[in-house]
SESENU-337728 format. One record per residue (C-alpha): residue number from 0; residue in three letters; z, y, x. Coordinates in Angstrom, 1 decimal, m for minus. Layout:
BEGIN
     i    aa       pz       py       px
   NUM   ALA        Z        Y        X
...
//
This chain:
BEGIN
     i    aa       pz       py       px
     0   MET    m64.7    m80.2     99.6
     1   ALA    m62.0    m81.5     98.0
     2   SER    m62.3    m84.0     95.0
     3   PHE    m59.8    m84.8     92.4
     4   GLU    m59.7    m87.1     89.4
     5   VAL    m59.5    m86.2     86.2
     6   ASN    m57.1    m88.2     83.6
     7   GLU    m58.1    m89.2     80.1
     8   ASP    m55.5    m87.0     78.5
     9   CYS    m57.0    m83.9     80.6
    10   LYS    m60.3    m85.2     79.2
    11   ARG    m59.6    m85.6     75.7
    12   MET    m57.5    m82.0     75.7
    13   SER    m60.5    m80.1     76.7
    14   ILE    m62.7    m81.9     74.1
    15   LEU    m60.0    m81.2     71.5
    16   LEU    m59.9    m77.1     73.1
    17   PHE    m64.0    m77.1     72.5
    18   LEU    m63.7    m78.5     69.0
    19   LEU    m61.0    m76.2     68.0
    20   ALA    m63.2    m73.2     69.4
    21   ILE    m66.4    m74.0     67.3
    22   PRO    m65.6    m73.0     64.0
    23   GLY    m64.5    m69.6     65.3
    24   LEU    m67.9    m69.3     67.5
    25   LEU    m70.0    m70.3     64.8
    26   ALA    m68.4    m68.0     62.2
    27   PHE    m67.8    m64.9     64.9
    28   GLN    m69.6    m62.0     64.1
    29   VAL    m69.6    m58.4     65.2
    30   LEU    m68.3    m56.1     63.0
    31   ASP    m68.3    m52.5     64.7
    32   GLU    m66.4    m49.5     63.2
    33   HIS    m69.0    m48.3     61.0
    34   TYR    m68.4    m51.5     58.8
    35   TRP    m64.7    m51.0     58.8
    36   ASN    m65.2    m47.4     57.7
    37   LYS    m67.6    m48.0     55.1
    38   VAL    m64.9    m51.0     53.8
    39   SER    m62.2    m48.4     53.9
    40   ALA    m64.1    m45.6     52.7
    41   GLU    m65.2    m47.6     49.3
    42   ASP    m61.7    m48.7     48.9
    43   LEU    m60.3    m45.4     49.0
    44   THR    m63.1    m44.2     46.5
    45   GLU    m62.2    m46.5     44.3
    46   SER    m58.5    m45.8     44.6
    47   LEU    m58.9    m42.1     44.1
    48   ASN    m61.0    m42.7     40.7
    49   ILE    m58.1    m45.1     39.1
    50   GLU    m57.3    m43.8     36.0
    51   LEU    m53.9    m45.0     34.8
    52   ASN    m53.8    m46.6     31.1
    53   LYS    m50.8    m45.4     29.5
    54   ARG    m52.0    m46.5     26.1
    55   VAL    m49.9    m49.0     23.9
    56   ALA    m50.8    m52.7     25.1
    57   LYS    m51.9    m54.6     21.9
    58   ASN    m51.6    m57.9     24.2
    59   VAL    m50.1    m59.2     27.2
    60   ILE    m51.0    m62.0     29.1
    61   LEU    m48.2    m63.1     31.9
    62   PHE    m50.0    m65.7     34.6
    63   ILE    m47.1    m67.4     36.6
    64   GLY    m48.4    m69.4     39.6
    65   ASP    m45.3    m71.5     40.1
    66   GLY    m44.2    m71.8     43.6
    67   MET    m47.0    m69.3     44.8
    68   GLY    m45.7    m67.3     47.5
    69   PRO    m47.8    m64.8     49.4
    70   ASN    m48.8    m67.6     51.9
    71   THR    m49.7    m69.8     49.4
    72   ALA    m51.9    m67.3     48.0
    73   THR    m53.5    m66.3     51.6
    74   ALA    m54.1    m69.9     52.4
    75   ALA    m55.8    m69.8     48.9
    76   ARG    m58.3    m67.1     49.8
    77   ILE    m59.0    m68.2     53.4
    78   TYR    m59.8    m71.8     51.8
    79   LYS    m62.0    m70.5     49.0
    80   LYS    m62.9    m67.1     50.1
    81   HIS    m62.6    m66.9     53.9
    82   GLU    m60.8    m64.1     55.2
    83   TYR    m63.1    m61.3     54.0
    84   GLY    m62.9    m62.4     50.4
    85   TYR    m60.3    m62.0     47.7
    86   LEU    m58.8    m64.2     44.7
    87   SER    m59.8    m63.0     41.4
    88   TRP    m56.5    m61.0     41.0
    89   GLU    m56.6    m59.5     44.1
    90   ARG    m58.2    m56.6     43.5
    91   PHE    m56.3    m55.4     40.5
    92   ASN    m55.4    m51.8     40.6
    93   HIS    m51.8    m52.1     40.3
    94   VAL    m49.3    m54.0     43.0
    95   GLY    m45.8    m54.4     43.3
    96   ALA    m43.4    m57.0     44.8
    97   LEU    m40.8    m58.8     43.1
    98   LYS    m37.0    m60.3     44.5
    99   THR    m36.3    m63.6     43.3
   100   TYR    m33.1    m64.2     44.3
   101   SER    m30.8    m65.3     41.1
   102   ASN    m27.2    m64.5     40.0
   103   ASP    m25.7    m67.3     42.5
   104   LYS    m28.1    m68.3     44.9
   105   GLN    m30.0    m66.4     47.6
   106   VAL    m33.1    m69.0     46.7
   107   PRO    m33.9    m69.6     43.1
   108   ASP    m35.3    m72.7     41.1
   109   SER    m37.8    m72.0     38.3
   110   ALA    m35.5    m71.9     35.6
   111   CYS    m33.3    m68.8     36.5
   112   SER    m36.1    m67.3     37.6
   113   ALA    m38.3    m67.7     34.7
   114   THR    m35.4    m66.7     32.6
   115   ALA    m35.4    m63.5     34.7
   116   LEU    m39.2    m62.9     34.2
   117   PHE    m39.0    m63.9     30.1
   118   SER    m35.6    m62.2     29.4
   119   GLY    m34.7    m59.4     31.9
   120   VAL    m31.4    m61.1     33.0
   121   LYS    m30.4    m62.7     36.2
   122   THR    m28.9    m66.2     35.7
   123   ASN    m27.4    m69.4     37.5
   124   ILE    m29.5    m71.8     39.2
   125   HIS    m30.9    m74.7     37.1
   126   THR    m30.1    m73.0     33.7
   127   LEU    m32.4    m71.8     31.1
   128   GLY    m32.2    m69.0     28.6
   129   VAL    m28.6    m68.3     28.9
   130   HIS    m26.2    m65.4     30.8
   131   SER    m24.5    m66.0     34.0
   132   THR    m21.3    m66.4     32.5
   133   VAL    m22.9    m70.2     31.8
   134   LYS    m22.4    m72.5     34.5
   135   LYS    m24.9    m75.1     35.6
   136   ALA    m24.3    m78.1     33.3
   137   ASP    m21.8    m76.3     31.0
   138   CYS    m22.6    m77.7     27.8
   139   ASP    m19.8    m76.1     25.4
   140   SER    m20.4    m72.5     27.0
   141   SER    m24.1    m72.8     26.7
   142   ILE    m24.4    m73.3     22.7
   143   LEU    m22.5    m70.4     22.0
   144   LYS    m24.9    m67.7     20.4
   145   GLU    m23.5    m65.0     22.7
   146   ASN    m24.4    m66.9     25.6
   147   HIS    m28.0    m66.6     24.8
   148   VAL    m30.5    m64.4     26.0
   149   VAL    m33.1    m62.9     24.0
   150   THR    m36.9    m64.1     25.3
   151   LEU    m40.2    m61.8     25.1
   152   ALA    m41.5    m64.7     22.7
   153   THR    m38.5    m63.6     20.1
   154   LEU    m39.4    m60.0     20.6
   155   ALA    m43.1    m60.4     20.3
   156   GLN    m42.6    m62.8     17.0
   157   ASP    m40.1    m59.9     15.9
   158   ALA    m43.0    m57.3     16.0
   159   GLY    m45.4    m59.8     14.2
   160   LYS    m47.4    m60.7     17.3
   161   ALA    m49.0    m64.2     18.1
   162   THR    m47.2    m65.9     20.7
   163   GLY    m48.0    m69.4     23.1
   164   ILE    m47.3    m71.0     26.2
   165   VAL    m50.0    m73.1     28.5
   166   THR    m49.0    m75.1     31.5
   167   THR    m50.1    m78.2     33.5
   168   THR    m46.6    m79.4     33.4
   169   ARG    m44.8    m80.7     30.6
   170   VAL    m44.2    m78.1     28.0
   171   THR    m40.6    m79.0     28.4
   172   HIS    m40.2    m78.3     32.4
   173   ALA    m38.2    m75.5     33.6
   174   THR    m40.8    m72.4     33.6
   175   PRO    m42.3    m72.5     29.9
   176   ALA    m38.8    m74.0     29.0
   177   ALA    m37.4    m70.5     29.8
   178   MET    m39.5    m68.8     27.1
   179   TYR    m37.5    m70.4     24.1
   180   ALA    m34.8    m73.1     24.9
   181   HIS    m30.9    m72.1     26.1
   182   SER    m29.7    m74.7     28.1
   183   SER    m27.2    m75.3     31.3
   184   HIS    m29.4    m77.7     32.6
   185   ARG    m33.0    m77.4     33.1
   186   ASP    m33.0    m81.2     33.5
   187   TRP    m31.9    m81.9     29.9
   188   GLU    m35.4    m81.9     28.6
   189   CYS    m35.0    m85.2     26.6
   190   ASP    m32.1    m87.4     24.5
   191   THR    m32.1    m89.8     27.8
   192   SER    m31.5    m86.8     30.0
   193   LEU    m28.3    m85.8     28.1
   194   PRO    m25.2    m86.9     30.0
   195   TYR    m22.3    m87.9     27.3
   196   SER    m20.5    m84.9     28.1
   197   ALA    m23.4    m82.9     26.7
   198   SER    m23.7    m84.8     23.5
   199   LYS    m23.2    m81.5     21.6
   200   CYS    m26.2    m79.8     23.3
   201   LYS    m29.9    m80.1     21.6
   202   ASP    m31.8    m81.8     24.2
   203   ILE    m35.0    m79.1     25.5
   204   ALA    m38.0    m80.9     23.6
   205   ARG    m36.0    m80.4     20.1
   206   GLN    m35.4    m76.9     20.5
   207   LEU    m39.2    m76.4     21.1
   208   VAL    m40.1    m78.2     17.6
   209   GLU    m36.7    m77.4     15.5
   210   ASP    m35.6    m74.0     16.6
   211   GLU    m36.9    m70.6     16.9
   212   PRO    m38.7    m69.2     19.0
   213   GLY    m40.3    m72.3     19.9
   214   ASN    m41.3    m73.7     16.4
   215   ASN    m43.1    m70.1     15.8
   216   PHE    m45.2    m70.4     18.8
   217   ASN    m48.9    m70.7     17.5
   218   VAL    m49.9    m72.1     20.8
   219   VAL    m48.0    m75.0     23.1
   220   MET    m50.4    m76.6     25.6
   221   GLY    m49.4    m78.7     28.2
   222   GLY    m48.1    m82.5     29.3
   223   GLY    m44.8    m84.2     28.1
   224   ARG    m46.0    m86.4     25.2
   225   GLN    m43.1    m89.2     26.4
   226   LEU    m40.4    m86.3     25.6
   227   LEU    m41.5    m85.6     22.3
   228   MET    m41.8    m88.9     21.2
   229   THR    m40.4    m92.4     21.0
   230   ASP    m43.0    m95.0     21.9
   231   PRO    m45.9    m93.0     23.2
   232   PRO    m49.5    m94.5     23.8
   233   SER    m49.9    m94.9     27.3
   234   THR    m53.1    m95.8     29.4
   235   PRO    m54.2    m96.4     33.1
   236   ASP    m55.0    m93.0     33.9
   237   ASP    m51.7    m91.8     31.6
   238   PRO    m49.0    m94.2     32.2
   239   ILE    m45.2    m93.6     31.2
   240   ALA    m43.4    m91.7     34.1
   241   GLU    m40.9    m93.3     35.6
   242   GLY    m38.1    m92.6     38.2
   243   ILE    m36.5    m89.2     39.5
   244   GLY    m36.9    m86.0     37.5
   245   THR    m38.7    m87.8     34.4
   246   CYS    m37.5    m88.5     30.7
   247   LYS    m38.6    m91.0     27.9
   248   ARG    m37.4    m90.6     24.4
   249   VAL    m36.0    m93.4     23.0
   250   ASP    m33.8    m91.7     19.7
   251   GLY    m36.9    m92.7     17.2
   252   LEU    m37.7    m89.2     16.8
   253   ASN    m41.4    m88.1     17.0
   254   LEU    m41.0    m84.5     17.3
   255   ILE    m45.0    m83.9     17.0
   256   ALA    m44.9    m85.6     13.9
   257   GLU    m41.9    m83.3     13.2
   258   TRP    m43.9    m80.0     14.4
   259   THR    m46.8    m81.3     11.7
   260   ARG    m44.7    m81.7      8.7
   261   ARG    m43.7    m78.0      9.6
   262   MET    m47.1    m76.9      9.5
   263   GLU    m48.1    m78.4      6.2
   264   ASP    m45.1    m77.0      4.6
   265   LYS    m46.0    m73.3      5.9
   266   ARG    m49.4    m74.0      4.6
   267   VAL    m51.1    m72.8      7.6
   268   ARG    m53.9    m74.0      9.8
   269   PHE    m53.2    m76.2     12.5
   270   ALA    m54.7    m78.6     15.0
   271   LEU    m53.3    m81.1     17.4
   272   PRO    m56.1    m81.7     20.3
   273   LYS    m55.0    m84.9     22.1
   274   ASN    m57.9    m84.6     24.5
   275   ARG    m60.1    m82.5     26.4
   276   LYS    m63.2    m82.8     24.0
   277   GLU    m60.9    m82.4     21.2
   278   LEU    m59.8    m78.9     22.4
   279   LEU    m63.4    m78.3     23.6
   280   ASP    m64.4    m79.1     19.7
   281   LEU    m61.9    m76.9     18.2
   282   ASP    m62.5    m74.4     16.1
   283   THR    m60.8    m71.1     17.2
   284   SER    m61.8    m69.0     14.0
   285   LYS    m60.2    m71.5     11.7
   286   THR    m57.0    m72.3     13.7
   287   ASP    m53.7    m70.2     13.7
   288   TYR    m51.4    m73.1     15.4
   289   VAL    m52.1    m75.3     18.0
   290   LEU    m49.8    m77.8     19.6
   291   GLY    m51.7    m79.7     22.6
   292   ILE    m50.1    m82.5     24.2
   293   PHE    m52.4    m84.0     26.9
   294   CYS    m50.5    m86.4     28.7
   295   ASN    m47.1    m88.2     28.9
   296   ASP    m46.1    m86.5     31.9
   297   HIS    m47.2    m83.4     34.1
   298   PHE    m51.2    m83.0     34.3
   299   PRO    m52.5    m84.9     37.3
   300   TYR    m53.8    m82.9     40.5
   301   SER    m56.7    m81.5     39.7
   302   TYR    m58.6    m83.2     42.7
   303   LYS    m57.6    m86.7     41.0
   304   VAL    m59.0    m86.0     37.5
   305   ASN    m62.8    m86.9     36.4
   306   TYR    m62.7    m84.4     33.8
   307   SER    m64.8    m86.3     30.4
   308   ASP    m63.9    m86.1     26.6
   309   THR    m60.9    m88.5     27.0
   310   SER    m59.3    m86.7     30.1
   311   VAL    m57.1    m83.8     30.3
   312   PRO    m58.8    m80.1     29.8
   313   THR    m58.7    m77.9     32.7
   314   LEU    m56.3    m74.8     33.1
   315   GLU    m59.1    m72.4     32.4
   316   GLU    m60.0    m74.6     29.3
   317   MET    m56.7    m74.2     27.7
   318   THR    m56.0    m70.4     28.5
   319   THR    m59.8    m69.6     26.9
   320   LYS    m59.1    m71.4     23.8
   321   ALA    m55.1    m70.0     23.2
   322   ILE    m56.6    m66.5     23.7
   323   LYS    m59.1    m67.2     20.9
   324   VAL    m56.4    m68.6     18.7
   325   LEU    m53.9    m65.9     19.2
   326   ASN    m56.7    m63.1     18.9
   327   ASN    m56.9    m64.1     15.3
   328   ASN    m53.8    m62.2     14.9
   329   LYS    m54.4    m58.7     14.0
   330   ASN    m51.5    m57.4     15.3
   331   GLY    m51.7    m58.9     18.9
   332   PHE    m50.8    m61.2     20.9
   333   PHE    m48.4    m62.5     23.9
   334   LEU    m49.5    m65.2     26.3
   335   MET    m47.7    m67.0     29.1
   336   VAL    m50.2    m69.3     31.2
   337   GLU    m48.4    m71.6     34.1
   338   GLY    m50.1    m72.9     36.9
   339   GLY    m47.4    m75.4     37.2
   340   LEU    m48.8    m77.9     39.9
   341   ILE    m49.1    m75.8     42.7
   342   ASP    m45.2    m76.0     42.9
   343   GLN    m45.7    m79.5     42.2
   344   GLY    m48.2    m80.0     45.7
   345   HIS    m45.5    m77.9     48.0
   346   HIS    m42.6    m80.2     46.7
   347   ILE    m44.6    m83.3     47.9
   348   GLY    m45.3    m81.6     51.1
   349   LYS    m49.1    m81.5     50.4
   350   ALA    m50.2    m78.3     51.4
   351   ARG    m53.8    m79.0     50.4
   352   ILE    m53.1    m79.9     47.0
   353   ALA    m51.0    m76.4     46.6
   354   VAL    m53.7    m74.5     47.7
   355   SER    m56.5    m76.1     45.7
   356   GLU    m54.2    m75.6     42.3
   357   THR    m54.0    m72.2     43.6
   358   VAL    m57.9    m71.5     43.6
   359   HIS    m57.9    m73.3     39.8
   360   PHE    m55.5    m70.8     39.2
   361   SER    m57.6    m68.1     40.3
   362   LYS    m60.6    m69.6     38.4
   363   THR    m58.7    m69.3     35.3
   364   ILE    m57.8    m66.0     35.7
   365   LYS    m61.3    m64.9     36.2
   366   SER    m62.3    m66.8     33.1
   367   THR    m60.0    m64.8     31.5
   368   MET    m60.9    m61.3     32.7
   369   GLU    m64.7    m62.2     31.4
   370   LEU    m63.1    m63.7     28.2
   371   LEU    m61.0    m60.5     27.0
   372   GLU    m64.4    m58.2     28.2
   373   ALA    m66.7    m60.2     26.1
   374   ALA    m64.2    m60.3     23.0
   375   GLY    m64.0    m56.1     23.3
   376   ILE    m60.1    m56.4     24.1
   377   LEU    m59.6    m55.7     27.8
   378   ASP    m58.8    m52.3     27.7
   379   GLU    m55.9    m53.3     25.3
   380   THR    m54.8    m56.3     26.9
   381   LEU    m51.9    m55.9     30.1
   382   VAL    m52.8    m58.8     32.2
   383   ILE    m50.0    m59.6     34.9
   384   VAL    m50.0    m62.3     38.0
   385   THR    m46.9    m63.2     39.8
   386   SER    m45.1    m66.2     40.8
   387   ASP    m41.6    m67.3     40.1
   388   HIS    m40.3    m68.2     43.7
   389   SER    m42.1    m69.2     47.1
   390   HIS    m42.2    m72.1     49.3
   391   THR    m41.6    m72.2     52.8
   392   LEU    m45.6    m72.9     53.7
   393   THR    m46.3    m70.7     57.2
   394   ILE    m49.4    m69.9     58.1
   395   SER    m49.3    m69.8     62.1
   396   GLY    m51.1    m70.2     65.3
   397   TYR    m53.8    m68.5     66.6
   398   PRO    m56.5    m69.9     64.9
   399   ASN    m60.1    m68.3     65.3
   400   ILE    m61.8    m66.5     62.0
   401   GLY    m63.8    m69.0     60.2
   402   SER    m61.5    m72.0     61.1
   403   SER    m60.5    m74.7     58.5
   404   ILE    m56.9    m73.5     56.7
   405   PHE    m56.3    m76.8     56.6
   406   GLY    m57.3    m77.5     60.4
   407   LEU    m55.7    m77.2     64.0
   408   ALA    m54.1    m73.5     65.2
   409   GLY    m53.9    m74.3     68.8
   410   ILE    m52.1    m76.5     71.3
   411   SER    m48.1    m76.6     72.2
   412   LYS    m47.1    m75.5     75.6
   413   THR    m44.0    m77.4     75.1
   414   ASP    m45.2    m81.0     74.1
   415   LYS    m49.1    m80.4     74.9
   416   LEU    m50.0    m81.7     71.3
   417   PRO    m51.8    m79.5     68.8
   418   PHE    m50.3    m78.1     65.6
   419   THR    m51.8    m77.1     62.3
   420   THR    m52.3    m74.0     60.9
   421   LEU    m50.4    m74.4     58.0
   422   SER    m46.6    m75.9     58.3
   423   TYR    m43.6    m76.3     56.3
   424   ALA    m39.8    m75.5     57.3
   425   ILE    m38.3    m78.1     55.1
   426   ALA    m40.2    m81.7     55.3
   427   ALA    m40.5    m84.0     52.6
   428   LYS    m40.7    m87.7     53.7
   429   ASP    m44.4    m87.4     54.6
   430   ASN    m44.2    m84.3     56.4
   431   MET    m41.7    m85.6     59.3
   432   LYS    m44.4    m85.9     62.2
   433   MET    m41.3    m87.0     64.6
   434   ARG    m40.3    m90.7     65.9
   435   VAL    m38.3    m91.6     68.9
   436   VAL    m40.1    m93.2     71.7
   437   ASN    m38.3    m94.7     74.8
   438   GLY    m35.2    m92.3     73.9
   439   THR    m37.9    m89.2     73.7
   440   LEU    m38.5    m87.4     70.6
   441   VAL    m42.2    m87.6     69.9
   442   ARG    m44.1    m85.5     67.6
   443   GLU    m47.4    m87.1     65.6
   444   ASP    m51.0    m85.7     67.1
   445   PRO    m52.4    m84.3     64.0
   446   SER    m55.8    m84.5     65.9
   447   LYS    m55.7    m88.0     65.1
   448   VAL    m55.6    m87.9     61.6
   449   ASP    m57.7    m86.2     59.0
   450   THR    m55.4    m82.9     58.0
   451   THR    m58.0    m81.7     55.6
   452   SER    m57.2    m84.5     53.4
   453   TYR    m55.4    m83.9     50.1
   454   GLU    m53.0    m86.4     50.7
   455   TYR    m52.1    m85.5     54.1
   456   GLY    m48.4    m84.5     54.8
   457   THR    m48.1    m81.2     56.1
   458   GLN    m46.1    m81.0     59.3
   459   GLY    m42.5    m79.7     58.5
   460   ALA    m39.1    m79.1     60.4
   461   ALA    m36.1    m80.2     58.9
   462   PRO    m36.1    m83.4     57.0
   463   ASN    m35.1    m83.5     53.0
   464   ARG    m36.1    m85.9     50.1
   465   VAL    m38.6    m83.0     48.9
   466   ASN    m39.6    m79.7     49.9
   467   VAL    m37.7    m76.8     48.7
   468   HIS    m37.9    m73.3     47.5
   469   GLY    m38.4    m70.2     49.9
   470   GLY    m36.8    m67.3     49.3
   471   SER    m39.3    m64.7     50.0
   472   ASP    m40.6    m61.8     48.0
   473   VAL    m43.4    m62.5     45.6
   474   LEU    m45.9    m60.3     44.9
   475   VAL    m47.0    m59.1     41.3
   476   TYR    m50.4    m57.7     40.3
   477   ALA    m51.0    m56.0     37.0
   478   THR    m54.4    m54.3     35.2
   479   GLY    m54.7    m53.2     32.1
   480   PRO    m52.1    m50.7     29.5
   481   ASN    m49.1    m49.7     31.5
   482   ALA    m49.9    m51.7     34.6
   483   TYR    m49.4    m48.6     36.9
   484   LEU    m45.7    m49.2     36.2
   485   PHE    m45.9    m52.2     39.0
   486   HIS    m45.9    m49.9     41.7
   487   ARG    m43.1    m50.8     44.6
   488   MET    m40.5    m53.7     45.2
   489   HIS    m38.9    m54.6     42.2
   490   GLU    m36.0    m57.1     40.8
   491   GLN    m37.8    m59.5     38.9
   492   THR    m36.1    m58.7     35.7
   493   TYR    m38.4    m55.5     35.8
   494   VAL    m41.5    m57.8     34.6
   495   ALA    m39.8    m58.3     31.2
   496   GLU    m38.9    m54.6     30.9
   497   VAL    m42.6    m53.6     31.7
   498   ILE    m43.6    m56.1     29.0
   499   LYS    m41.0    m54.6     26.3
   500   TYR    m42.1    m51.0     27.1
   501   ALA    m46.1    m51.8     27.0
   502   LEU    m45.8    m53.9     23.9
   503   ARG    m43.1    m51.5     22.6
   504   ILE    m41.2    m54.4     21.1
   505   GLY    m37.2    m54.9     21.7
   506   LYS    m35.3    m51.8     22.2
   507   TYR    m38.8    m49.7     23.0
   508   SER    m39.7    m50.7     19.2
   509   PRO    m40.4    m47.8     16.8
   510   LYS    m39.1    m50.1     14.4
   511   PRO    m35.6    m50.5     14.1
   512   VAL    m34.6    m54.4     16.4
   513   PRO    m32.1    m56.1     14.1
   514   ALA    m28.6    m56.2     15.7
   515   GLU    m28.8    m59.8     16.3
   516   TYR    m31.2    m59.3     18.6
   517   HIS    m29.2    m57.2     20.9
   518   SER    m26.6    m58.6     23.5
   519   SER    m23.3    m59.6     21.9
   520   LYS    m21.6    m58.6     25.2
   521   SER    m22.8    m55.4     24.7
   522   SER    m21.6    m55.2     20.9
   523   LYS    m18.1    m56.4     21.6
   524   LEU    m18.0    m53.6     24.4
   525   MET    m19.2    m50.9     21.8
   526   SER    m16.7    m52.3     19.3
   527   SER    m13.9    m52.0     22.0
   528   VAL    m14.5    m48.6     23.1
   529   ILE    m14.7    m47.3     19.4
   530   LEU    m11.4    m49.2     18.4
   531   LEU     m9.8    m47.5     21.9
   532   ILE    m11.0    m44.2     20.5
   533   MET     m9.8    m44.6     16.8
   534   VAL     m6.4    m45.7     18.7
   535   GLN     m6.3    m42.6     20.5
   536   LEU     m6.9    m40.6     17.5
   537   ILE     m4.5    m41.9     15.4
   538   PHE     m1.4    m41.3     18.5
   539   SER     m3.2    m37.8     18.4
   540   LEU     m2.6    m37.2     14.7
   541   LYS      1.1    m38.6     14.9
   542   LYS      1.7    m36.1     17.5
   543   LEU      0.3    m33.4     15.7
   544   MET      2.3    m34.3     12.4
//
């Protein structure tokens, strides 16, 4: 009989293939046609019994999973619910898709995409709350009132509704800022981020506290203390953030104190919770305005937080408190909630962080739906869940059912090394797993590291300083009054239109909308048309005479 030697590489590969197969073998179950017929029949029965809710919405809650593209949601579902489960919003009755391109880019950033969602106007990348005539960093153009777009917050306030924003990022960051600020550059969050050429412009933090609609918000919760006040307090758990993408106020202003003075002048019931305990102890029945700034920069990632009295609160805790405060208004409310750390996790190439934050986002929405039902306002509240843009995360290979979404998917037939189920098209510094050995490009063997770690830099392709956004469409899920209006591929701007219609605000309001809320360009165009008609009438009269 012929004999042969099995080298160490072959042994290791055989063991690895066996280990890769174990999760699938353990989870494998025979689901025959009767099972799938039953599942499909139940789904169809539920669909046939859907009743369209066409009543006017009293309230709207818009959830934004920042950077939560379809693959991120799928990965979170598999991670938390396995293949057969659903995230909290995935069984909403009405689903559509949104095209996320901006006025000037196929792939948007959060500033222009949030502006599209909140104002119904596609604009240029990096700009906030301004028309597409305003280019990035053009301060002079951005301060002209005729170049400002009108946000849902302004229209809701004009209708007498309570308004609020809740985020796990800085409250001045791109997504929340698009609800209230007008800026030609998203980075102009505080005084030290304004270049000399933008000396005429007001930083975003000041716009939140000093200008409408920001200074009329009933609820503002998130991070960013060091942008709102000079010399903010800091601790080892909440240091002053330094470096690229951060900003620290140095002009002597204390915008939190300024907000407090404004509330006192209004003689309203307000609160300034500074940590989790103060928020949880807040008596919402006696509070109409809340400014909760819980840290100096963005919130820390959830897995890093030892939740305690002095820590930041969870997104779930902030959201439920916000709803209770806003619900004090008999006219209803409009609330935007952002799961902002999903995007932050993707940008640093840590897929497990992004996916884990998506799970926390799902938990927040589950608690919200339970609260709305308990409060008796579920049927009068339109709840929308979507994203501002996607990321380049992919799910690939042929991993077995039951395998860890953060694990290995198979063996490459080219370099004979395993590859992970998740990967990025663009690689941040910790995602490039290639090195040159003896003149040959060699890929890192992921089986030798813990790919399930929060800190694992998921494998990526093209190198970059940070991971960049993806340009895929994002999904939009809705339930409640007028949710059925989401039903096919839509422009991202359509979300704002549905909300206006559902709440009957803005142009859909039964009350006349003040002229200043209409686009000045439309007004100018109408004036020009009227002038032209008048000139033609004059010439016609002269001919008759």
